[in-house]
N, C-alpha and C positions, 0 to 999 in steps of 0.2 A: 775850423775848415770841414766841409762833407767829405767822407770817404767813401769810395766807390768799390762795389763787387765788379772785378774785372775778369774777363776771360779772354785769351788767346787761342785763337782757332788756327791750327797747323804750327802749333808750338814746337815741334821737333824740326822744323825746316829751317833752312839757312836764315830768312827774314824772320820766322817765328821766334827764333832764339834771339835775334837782336831786338825783337819786341820786348821779350821778357826782361832783357837788360836795360832797355830804355825805361821801361816803365819804373823800374827799380830806381836807376841811376840818375834819372831826370826827374824824380820826385813826384809822378803821377800819384795823388792822393787815394791810394789804394786801401780798402779794408781787406781783400782776399784777393788772390789769383788763382784762377782756374785755368790749367794748361790741357786744352783738348787737342786730338790728333784721331786718326784712324785706328782701327781695332789692332793693327799691327804694332802700334806703339804704346797700347794700354799697359799701364805699369812701369814705364820707364821712367827712370830718375832724370830730371833736369836739376841741375846746380847752378846757382847764380848768386853772388854776394853771400857767399857762407849759408844761403838758404837752399832746402831742397823742395822741390816740386814733384809730385807723382803725376804723370801724363793720365788723363780720363779719356775714355771713348767719346767721341762727339756722336751724340744722338739728339732726337727730336726733344728729349727732356733736360738737355745740357742748360737751358737757359732760364730755368725756373726762378733761380735767385741770383740773377746777374743784372748788373746797371749798364753796362759798357763792354762790347765785345770788339774785338780788333781781329779781322780776318785776313788770312794769308795762307790760305790751303787749296787754293787754284779757284778757276772761274766756276767750274761745276759745283763745287761744295757752296760757293757763295750764292749761287742761284737757288740751291736748295735750301741751305739753311739760315741767309739772312733774312728772308720773309718770316720764317719762324720765330727767330730772335725778336725781330720787330713787333710780332704779335704778342709777345711777352713783355712789351715795354722797354727792350733793349734797343739803346742806341749803338748802331753798327758802323765801325769805320772799316772800310773794305779795302784791301791792298790790290785785289784782283782787278782785271779789266772789264769784269762783267757789267758792272753798273755805271761806269764812267760816263758813257755818252746817253744815258737815260735823262730826258728834260726835266724830271723831277728830282733829279739827285744831283746835288751839288759836287762838284769837282774841285778841290782845294789844295792850295798851298798857302799856309796862314801868313806867310810874309807878301803873299800877291793877291790874295781875293778873300781875304778873312770874312768880308761883309757877306759872302754868299751862304755862310753857315746860317744866316738867319732864317732861310728858308727851307731848311732840311725838313724832311717827313721820317726822321729814323734812321736814315742811311746818308752816309757821307763817303764819297770815293776818293780813294788816294791815286795821284795820277800815276802814270808810267814813269819809272826811274829816269830816265834820259829826259824827260819833259820837266820834271821837277827841278833839276840842275839849270836847265837853259832859262825857264822862266824866272826863276830865283835871279840869275846872273842879269837878265835883261829888263826886270821890272821897271827900275828907277830910270834907266835909259828910255824906257818906252814913255814914261810918265813925262819926261822933259823934251825928249826929241822927236817921238810919235814914230815908232818903228813901222815901216811900210812892207819891208821884206825881210825874210831871214833864209840864209843858205846856211845849213849845219851838216858835217860829217861826224859821225859818233866812232868813238874806238871803245867798245865796250867789253867789260870784263866777262871772264867764263862764269863767275857766280851769278851773273844776271841769269843763267841758266839753271841755277839752284846747286845742291851740292852734287849733283850728277855732272855738271858742267865742269866744276872745279876738279871732280875725281878724274874726269877724263882728260883734263890739261896735266894734272899730276902723272897719270899712268902714261900717256903718250909721250911726256917729255923723258920718262924713265926710258921706255922702250926706244927712242930714238937714240939717246945718250949710249943705250947699252947694244945698240945696233940689232934690235929685236923687230918683228913685225909690229905695226902699229894699227890697233883697231878704233874704229869711229862708230858710236852708236846714238849720240845724243845731239850733235851740231851738224848743221844749223839749227836745224828743228827736230825734235824728237819723231814727230808725227810725218816728217817730209819722207819721200822716196829714197833720197839719197844722204849719206853721211860724209862729212869730211874731216881729216885730223886737225885739231887746232894747234898742236904743238908747232912752234917755230913757223906759224901760219898765220894769215889774216883771211876771214870769210866774209865777203861782202852780202851776207844774207843773215837777218836776224828775224826768226819767226817765218811762217809761210808767206809766199807772195800773195797780194790781195787781189781777189778774183775780180774787183770793180775798177781798181785804180791800177792799169795795166803797168808793169814794170817796177811798181813799189810793192814792198812787204808790208805786212800788217803792222810791225813795230814802226815803220816810217809813217804809216797813215795815224797810228796813235800820236806821235808827236804833233802831226798836222792837226787834227781835229781837237786833241786835248788843249793845246796853246790856244787855239781860237776860240774854245769855250771859256777857259780862264781869262783871257784878256777881253772877251766880250768884243770881238772886232774881227773880221776875215782878214787877217793879216797874210801876205803871200810867203808861203814857207815851202821850201824845197829840202828834202832830208835824204841822206845816204847814211845807213845804219852799218856797220862793220864789228864782228868780233875778232877780239885780238887776244892773244896769249898772255893775258894778265889775269890773276887770280881776283883782285878785288880793286874796284874802283874805275868809273867810267870817266873817259875824257871826251872833250868836244871842241872842234874848231867852228867857231860860228863867225858869219859875216852878216852884218845888218845895214839896210839902207832905211834912212829915215826920212820924214816930210821936213824938218829943220836941219840946217846945216850942223855938224857936230865940232865942238870944241874939245880937243884932246884932254886938256886940263880938267876941263868940267866933266866930262865923262869919266876919268879916272877918280875924281872926288866924289861923283855919285856912286861909283861902284865901291870905293873905300867906305862909305857910310851907309852901304845898303844893309838891312837887316839880314842876319844869316849868311852874309858873304864876306870872304876876306880877300882883299887885292894883294897878291903876290906878284909884284910885278917891278923888278930892279933888274934889267938886264945888263948893267954894268957888272954885276956881281953873278950874273946866272942864276937869278931867283926867278923861278917861276913855278906853277902848280904841276906835280906828277902824281899818279895814283901811290907811288910807293911812300910817299910822303904823309898821306891823308887819310890812311886806313883807320877806321872806328870813328871818325869825326863827323859831326851833324852838319858841318860847314861847307859851304860852296866857296871854292877856291877859283880866282880868275887871275890870268897874266896875260902876257904878250899883246897887251892892249895897244891897238895902233891904227891910225887913220889908212884909209885906202889911199893910194898913191895916186889917184886920179879923180876922184869925186869927193866933193866937200860934205857930203851927207851919207857917208859910208864908213864902216869901223869893223875891224876885225878883233877876235879875243879867243883866248883858250880856257876852257871850262873844266874843272876836275872836281869829282864829289864822289865820296864812297856811296855806291847805289843801295846797299844793304842798310845803309843809316838815313841820310837824306832822302835819298831816293825811294825808301821803303819804310823801315820801321820808324825811325825817327819822326819822319813828316807824320806818320799816323797817329804817333803819341802826341806829336806837337798839335795836331787837329784837336784831340781831345783836351789837351791843356788849353788852347784857346778858347774852346766853347765853354770851359770852366770859367775862364776869365771874363766872356762875354754872358756869363748867366743862362747859357744855353744847354747845360747839363746838370 
């Protein structure tokens, strides 16, 4: 099997560290791994599976001897460096939002729309973390029942805001428990005018409010636009995104309406046999997905599956995934593995 010279851009971040782990533990066929980050991290040692990797500074010359690059260093970095990498013949799998809605860039979850990889031009975009777990869970239901409408509320972990988000939850929790003043600098959005504590709190805002779609945040509109792009149809979608005091693992309460009547047994069977999805749904024994159970897993977990009380064509379900894994790092590596399988890399 051919082996590839791999670069991880943003290797010291929360997602970048998981990318390094996934490349190694999920057997991406690498010849070498180059860990790239800003000048502040140059020389830092990253350890993974008994190996050590010295972080190099990201420059315009970083891609001279690279075959495939996984980017997770922020949209501005991807905007600047992905075109440079592509000009060197590097296939770039980008975890930021910058390229997701570009018409000539496929937005891919391998279990959902792997065929879109065939028309890539050197760049493949990784969807938003909350979008990934939703479209993965709903794919087979859409295939059979034809989803027309989705209403989803998310319960998103602080690690979705990176290491700073996790640190803020940790520091604020300690401050509250020790009856100390609580400082907030990161959430709901670092660039916004106000910041609120997340410890023992829920914040109904993730990212900035969208200037075009009044009342909705950019995170909410990402889920709308990305789902429609990957499903190749204008599904009616309504989203509310909430940050919750959980370190890791996003949860979603999803309600769907379909063109065809839904049989509950068939729906559960479809979910149980969906690639990358595990059905955890035994209410007689209180078995259902929770973030605390699923950290570190690349799987999307589904439970609380139930018919609507009044409509024959409506279903509710609860979906949980580790957003640093399936929602980011693992899906990126899985895209690369799927491209190898399809002889596209």
